[in-house]
N, C-alpha and C positions, 0 to 999 in steps of 0.2 A: 714532349719528351721521347727521345728515340729509345726503342727496346730492340735490342739485337738478339735474336734467338738462333744460335749458331747451329743447331742440331736440325735446321731445316733443310739444310744441304747435306747429303751424305759424305762422310770423311772420316778419317782414323779416329776424331773425336767420339764416334759412337761407341768405339772399342772402351775408350776409358770410362764412358758413361756407365755402359753395361756392367762393367766391374766394381765400380764403386757401389751400383745397386744390387749386385748379386750377394745374396745372403751367405753363400759358402766362400766366394772369394774374399769378401769384406772381413773376415775371421782373421786374415793376415793384415796385421796393422800397418806393417811396412809398405805393402803393396797398396793397400788403401791411401796412404799418405802420398806415395809417389804417384798414382793415378790424379789424386786431386792437384798435385804439383804440375802434372803433364797438362792437365785442364788449364791451371793458370798460365801456362806458358803459351798455349794455343790462344787462349782471349788475350794475352799481353800482345801477341803478333798482330793480331786483328786491330787492337786500339792503337798500335804503332802507325797503321795507315792513316789515322785522323790527325796526326801531329803536324806541325809546322816544320818545315825543313828548309835546309839553305845549303847552297852549292859551295864545296871546299874542295881544295886541292890537297892530294896525297902523293908524296914523293915515295916512288918505288925504286928498287935497285936499277931500273931500266928508263925510267922517265916520272912523268906526272900523270896521276889519273884524277879525274873530277868525280867526285860523289856527292850525293844528298844525303846529309845527316840532321837528325833533329836538332832544332835550335835549342831546346832546354828537355832535361830529363824530368819526367813526371815523378812525383812524390808517392810511395807506395804505402796504403795504410790497410791495416787489418783489424778485426775484432777478434778479441783473443777469446778462447784459444784456438777455436775451430778454425779460424781464417789463417792459421800459420802455414799450412803446407800450400795453399794457393798463394799466400804472400811470397813464399820461397819460390815458387814457379815463376810469377810475374817478376820477381827480383833477378831470376836467372836471365831474362830477356833484357830488362832494364838494369844492368848490373852497375851503373853509375848513379843509381837513383837513392835519395834518402829516404827514410822509413818514418811512418806514424802508426802508434798503437792505441787502441781504444778497449778498456776493460769495461764491459757490460754484462748483466745478466737477467734473466726472468726472475722476478721476485713473485712468488706464488702467494695467494690469498686462499682462505678455508673455502671459498665459495668456488672455486677452480678458475677465477679471474687470475690475471697476472698483468704486471707491469714491467718494463725494461728499466732497470736501475743503472744509471751510469756511475762508474766508480772512479775511473781515472782516464786521462789522456795524455799522451806525450806526443809533440809534433813539432816539426819545424815552422817557420813563418810561412804561412800557405797563401799570402797575398799574391795573387796573379798566377798561382801555380796550377798546373793540371794535376790532380789527384785520382789514383786508382785505388778504390776500397775493395777489399777482399772479405767475402763471407761466403763460405759454400752453399748455404741454404738461404733462400728467401721464403719463409713461411708466412707469418701476419705482415712482415715488413716494418713492423715497429721498431726494431733492433737497428736497422738500417736507417731510418728516419732520426733515431736518436743519435747514432753515430755522425750522420751527415751535419747535423745541427752542432755537435761537439766539434767537429772539425772546423766549421765556421767560425768558431770562437777563436780560432788561431789564425786567423786572416779571411780574405774573401778569395775563395779558388777561383781560377778562370773556368774551370771545369772539373766536375766529379765524375769518375766512371764508375759505377757500381758492377763488381762482378761476381758472379756466383755459379755453382755448379748446377743446382737444381733451383728453380723458383716456382712459386704458387701463382697463379693468375690473381688470385685474392691479394696477395702481396704485392705484386706489381702495381696493381691498381691502387693500394693504399699509398704506395710511394709516390705515385704519378699524382695523386690528389693532394700531398702535403710538402712536395719539394719543388723548387723552382723547375720549369719545364725546359728553359734554355740552358740552365746550368748544370743538367745532371743527365747522364745516360745510363742505361742499364744493359749489361751484356750477360745472357746466361747460357750455358751450355744446353740445358733442357728445361722445360717447363710443364708442370703437371696441373691439372684443373682443381683436384679435390683437397680440400683442407678441413681435417677434422675439427670437432669442437674443442680438443685439446690442442689445437693449432699445429698438428703434425701433417706433413705433405703426404698424399697418396698418390701413386704407390711410393714416391720418395726414396728413402733409404736407410731412415732411423737417424739415431742422433750422431751427427758427423764428428762432433767433438770427442765422444765416448769411442767411436770407432777408430779415430786417429791416434788418442793418447790414453785411453783407458776410461772406465767408469768412473764417474764423481762419487765421492761420499756422500 
């Protein structure tokens, strides 16, 4: 399984990562959402380099231009609700794509354990499709595995690109151990080593869903 850590190379991406981490800046939920959107756009651009292209002719007012364009548009999927800003960013790049949505949440137990409860999935036929799955945080990796398996009930994708703003090393390893190596790739803007007993990434950024859309009841 290919794991792409985009912040290994210096770029403007670092500015957007810095701002979603910054405890003062992230008080502005509009800016927080926009930065996640920008991260989604950058990752989508990188994924676009892996697609299959074909040569076509474009008629201009002065002649014919030959260009290589993607053969197919990927399907953009996200885990509600936190994945929506990155979903928007990816969809800004692949603006002819269809979408899929997965509703899942942590179901906590009294002994501090939790499981990922899948509630609903809506998706087009995913047979032989390229899927880009958006979730801003890969903590334990459990929700991503549940989401990918749910997507696979809607057909057999040709490939699933998992995208996130911040991943934990433990979460990435969990995904690698449980999903098909040749069928899945991971794209993360930043990767952190520490995961707490409560499954929070350190230094991380906090709860991306709450920061983007407000605290849950």
